[in-house]
N, C-alpha and C positions, 0 to 999 in steps of 0.2 A: 145585790151587794157583791162587789168584786173581791175575790180573795187574793191575798198577797202570795206570790210564789217566791220561794227562796231561790237565790241564784245557784246555778249549777256550775261547778268548777271542774275543769278537765285538767288532768295532769299532763304537763308538757312532756313530749318525747325527750328522752335524754340525748344530748348531743354527743355524738361519737366522733372524735377526731383521730385521724390516722397519724401515727408517729412514724416519720420517715427514718429508717434505720441508718446509722452512721457506720456500723460494722456488720459484716456478713459472716456467718459460719462458712467454712470451706464448702460445705454442701450447697448452701444458698448461692455462693459465688459461682460455683459450677453451674447451677441452674441458670443464673443470670447470664453467664457466658455461653450457655448451651454446650458445655463440655462435660466430660465425665469427671468424677471426683478425683480419680487417679491422675488424669491429665492436669487438673488444677494443682495437685500436689507436685507434679513434675515441673510445672511452670514456677511454682514457689521455690522449689529446690534449685532451679537454674538461676534464681535471682531476678527473673523478669516480672514477678508479681510481688509487690510489697505486702507484708503482713505485720501484725502486732500480736504479741503474746500477753494474755492477761491470765495469770495463774497458770493453769495447764492448757488453757484454750488458745488455739491459733485462730485469729480472726483476720478478715480481709477488709480494710477500710473501703468504703464505697468509692472514694476518690482514687484509690489504687486501681480499681477496675477501669476507670476512665483513663488513667495514665497508661495502663497496659494496652488498652485498645488504641490509644494514640500512637504507641510505639509500633503496633501492627500496621497502622496506616503509613507510617514513615518507612517501614521496611518493605512495603509492597511496591 
């Protein structure tokens, strides 16, 4: 006589989706540009790199990094 086996259920792996940042901390922007933090602050002070301020935090929009890089290409 055959015995009935109960089905085995496996738990699915959770899906991890990466969230693309829209704003970088100055340190992250410096890393992305391969520059020092001090150099990025200098570029910000010169007005060459656009930033936004949220509360006390100074953040760099990802789009601003592209704009800055584009200006470097035009200046070369």
